C-alpha positions in Angstrom: 58.8 5.0 -36.4 56.3 2.1 -36.7 57.2 -1.5 -36.9 55.1 -4.4 -38.3 54.0 -6.9 -35.6 52.2 -9.4 -37.8 49.5 -10.2 -40.2 46.0 -11.1 -39.2 43.6 -12.5 -41.9 45.4 -10.5 -44.6 45.4 -7.3 -42.4 48.8 -5.8 -41.7 49.2 -4.9 -38.1 51.4 -2.1 -37.1 52.8 -1.3 -33.7 52.5 2.4 -33.1 53.7 2.5 -29.5 57.4 2.9 -30.4 57.7 6.4 -31.7 55.5 9.0 -33.4 57.6 11.6 -35.2 60.8 11.9 -33.1 59.4 11.5 -29.6 58.8 8.3 -27.7 55.3 7.2 -26.9 54.1 6.5 -23.3 53.3 2.8 -23.5 51.2 3.0 -20.3 48.6 5.1 -22.1 45.9 4.4 -24.7 46.8 5.4 -28.2 44.4 5.9 -31.1 45.3 6.5 -34.8 42.9 8.0 -37.2 44.4 8.8 -40.6 43.8 12.0 -42.5 42.2 12.2 -45.9 42.0 14.7 -48.8 38.9 17.0 -48.9 37.8 15.3 -52.1 37.6 11.9 -50.4 35.8 13.2 -47.3 32.4 12.5 -48.9 32.9 8.9 -47.6 33.2 10.2 -44.0 31.0 8.1 -41.8 28.4 9.8 -39.7 29.7 8.0 -36.6 33.3 7.4 -35.6 34.8 3.9 -35.8 35.8 4.0 -32.2 33.3 5.2 -29.6 34.2 7.5 -26.7 32.4 7.5 -23.4 31.6 10.0 -20.6 34.8 10.5 -18.5 37.1 10.2 -21.5 39.8 12.9 -21.9 41.4 12.7 -25.3 44.5 14.3 -26.8 44.8 14.9 -30.6 48.2 15.5 -32.1 47.7 16.6 -35.7 49.8 17.8 -38.6 47.2 19.3 -41.0 43.8 20.9 -40.5 42.3 18.4 -43.0 43.3 15.5 -40.8 42.1 17.3 -37.7 38.6 17.8 -39.3 38.4 14.1 -40.2 38.5 13.6 -36.4 36.4 16.6 -35.4 33.5 16.2 -37.7 32.3 12.7 -36.7 33.2 13.5 -33.1 30.9 16.5 -33.0 28.2 14.8 -35.1 28.2 11.9 -32.6 27.7 14.3 -29.7 24.8 16.0 -31.4 23.2 12.6 -32.1 23.5 11.7 -28.5 21.9 15.1 -27.4 25.1 16.3 -25.8 26.1 19.9 -25.7 29.1 20.3 -28.0 31.4 23.1 -27.0 34.0 23.9 -29.7 36.9 26.3 -29.2 38.6 26.7 -32.6 40.2 29.1 -35.0 37.9 30.9 -37.3 39.1 28.8 -40.3 38.4 25.5 -38.5 35.0 26.7 -37.4 34.2 27.6 -41.0 35.3 24.2 -42.3 33.7 22.3 -39.5 30.4 24.0 -40.2 30.6 23.0 -43.8 31.5 19.5 -43.0 28.6 19.1 -40.6 26.2 20.5 -43.1 27.6 18.1 -45.7 26.8 15.0 -43.7 23.3 16.3 -42.9 23.5 18.3 -39.7 21.3 21.3 -39.4 23.9 23.6 -37.9 21.7 26.6 -37.5 19.1 24.6 -35.6 21.7 23.0 -33.3 23.2 26.4 -32.6 19.8 28.0 -31.9 18.9 25.2 -29.4 22.2 25.6 -27.6 23.5 22.1 -28.6 26.4 23.5 -30.7 28.5 26.3 -29.4 31.5 27.9 -31.3 34.1 30.1 -29.7 37.6 31.3 -30.6 40.6 30.6 -28.4 40.8 34.2 -27.2 37.1 34.2 -26.1 37.6 31.2 -23.8 41.2 30.8 -22.8 42.1 34.5 -22.4 38.7 35.8 -21.4 40.3 37.8 -18.5 43.4 38.8 -20.4 45.5 35.8 -19.2 45.2 32.1 -19.1 43.9 30.8 -15.7 43.9 27.0 -15.5 42.1 26.8 -12.2 39.5 29.3 -13.4 39.1 27.2 -16.6 38.4 24.1 -14.4 35.7 25.9 -12.4 34.1 27.1 -15.7 34.3 23.6 -17.1 32.6 22.0 -14.1 29.8 24.7 -14.2 29.3 24.1 -17.9 28.9 20.4 -17.4 26.3 21.0 -14.6 24.4 23.6 -16.7 24.3 21.3 -19.8 22.6 18.6 -17.7 20.2 21.0 -16.0 19.2 22.3 -19.5 18.2 18.8 -20.6 21.3 17.7 -22.5 22.6 14.1 -21.9 26.2 15.4 -21.4 28.9 17.9 -22.3 31.4 17.3 -25.2 34.3 19.7 -25.8 36.8 20.1 -28.6 39.5 22.8 -27.8 42.5 24.0 -29.8 45.5 24.5 -27.6 48.4 25.1 -30.0 48.5 28.7 -28.8 50.3 27.2 -25.7 53.5 26.5 -27.6 55.6 29.1 -25.6 57.5 27.8 -22.6 55.6 29.6 -19.9 52.2 28.8 -21.3 53.2 25.1 -22.0 53.8 24.6 -18.3 50.5 26.2 -17.4 48.6 24.1 -19.9 50.3 20.8 -18.8 49.1 21.7 -15.2 45.6 22.4 -16.5 45.5 19.1 -18.4 46.5 17.2 -15.3 43.6 18.8 -13.4 41.1 17.9 -16.3 42.3 14.3 -16.2 41.7 14.2 -12.5 38.2 15.6 -12.5 36.7 14.0 -15.6 36.2 10.4 -14.4 32.6 10.0 -13.3 31.5 13.2 -15.1 28.9 13.3 -17.9 31.5 14.8 -20.2 34.0 14.0 -22.9 37.0 16.3 -23.6 39.1 16.5 -26.7 42.3 18.6 -26.7 44.1 19.5 -30.0 47.8 20.2 -30.5 49.5 20.8 -33.8 52.6 18.6 -33.6 55.0 20.9 -35.4 54.5 23.7 -32.8 55.9 21.7 -29.9 59.2 20.3 -28.7 59.2 16.5 -28.4 59.6 16.7 -24.6 56.5 18.9 -24.3 54.5 16.4 -26.5 55.6 13.6 -24.3 54.5 15.5 -21.2 51.1 16.1 -22.8 50.7 12.4 -23.6 50.9 11.6 -19.9 48.1 14.0 -19.0 45.5 12.2 -21.2 44.0 8.7 -21.0 43.4 8.5 -24.8 45.7 9.8 -27.6 44.9 10.3 -31.3 47.9 10.9 -33.4 47.9 11.7 -37.2 50.5 9.3 -38.8 52.9 10.2 -41.5 51.2 8.3 -44.3 47.6 7.7 -45.3 45.9 4.3 -44.8 42.4 2.9 -45.2 42.8 1.3 -41.7 42.3 3.1 -38.4 43.5 1.6 -35.1 43.2 2.3 -31.4 45.7 1.0 -28.8 44.4 0.6 -25.3 46.7 0.1 -22.4 45.8 -2.1 -19.4 48.6 -2.7 -17.0 51.4 -4.7 -18.6 49.1 -5.6 -21.6 48.1 -3.5 -24.6 45.2 -4.1 -27.0 45.3 -2.9 -30.5 41.9 -2.8 -32.3 42.0 -2.3 -36.1 39.1 -1.6 -38.5 38.7 -0.6 -42.1 37.4 2.9 -42.1 36.3 2.7 -45.8 34.2 -0.5 -45.5 30.4 0.0 -45.0 30.3 -2.8 -42.4 33.8 -3.2 -41.1 35.1 -6.0 -38.9 37.1 -5.2 -35.8 40.3 -7.2 -35.3 41.9 -7.1 -31.9 45.3 -8.2 -30.8 46.4 -8.4 -27.2 50.2 -8.1 -26.5 52.3 -8.5 -23.4 54.5 -5.5 -23.2 57.3 -7.2 -21.1 58.4 -9.3 -22.9 56.7 -8.0 -26.1 54.7 -10.8 -27.6 51.2 -11.5 -28.9 49.2 -13.4 -26.4 45.8 -13.5 -28.1 43.7 -12.2 -30.9 40.2 -12.3 -32.5 37.6 -10.5 -34.6 34.2 -8.9 -33.7 31.4 -7.2 -35.6 31.7 -3.9 -33.7 34.2 -1.9 -31.6 32.5 -2.5 -28.2 32.4 -6.3 -28.7 36.1 -6.3 -29.7 37.0 -4.2 -26.7 35.0 -6.4 -24.3 36.5 -9.7 -25.7 40.0 -8.2 -25.4 39.5 -7.1 -21.8 38.1 -10.5 -21.0 41.3 -12.1 -22.3 43.4 -9.6 -20.3 41.5 -10.5 -17.1 42.1 -14.2 -17.7 45.8 -13.6 -18.1 46.1 -11.6 -14.9 44.3 -14.1 -12.7 
């Protein structure tokens, strides 16, 4: 359930921190919303995401449809290739096929990126069950080696996108939650960005809530389409929501800072880009906490 928190310069602001689907959100975490779109409208897909991720980020994507997932994956991977990062994708064969077509559509030379080792495609069984069973600690060791190897081979970083819906069973769920906690602990300070994907319909609400707590950033496909995308960033007792028009060629970034307890808006503004909006919002939060 979402609730309207106000109107800013004609832009409807929506609080997404209450519930998504039927499970409560963790208000201590960062939450990002990027809406899905039909394949016919994806021609307008920007070649760079509205919200920029940085090395050390560990992101959880809860999606309902592959089309919405690809709207997140395509600019995410394209951005990594532009930054000369090695992009390591663990996906189903169908998502690999569609992602390849999407990247080609926005001008990426997929064959060249694969041949130079910048773009790597694997299926879930090839990576997560290489030895016949899932081994979380072994995966962490492999991940750390992969980051080191990418840097040694001249890449600026290591960017992953991995499908984890196969972990919907009770036993595997517990193992994957433990694995995600280890990733969250070891990613800060590393030249890497990790994006983990979960189809929402495959998991119980309690499992989704546990997964939320193992990631610093969350992307969640909403129930309805919108031309606006928003990211909510938690910082102590304050939360910042940054909203941008994903269709506009030169969008403005509106930011609203809220006090969670009691819940009220304590400041807002507008900037020309995401980084400036985030910087101004953090500056306001620091002033409030002095």
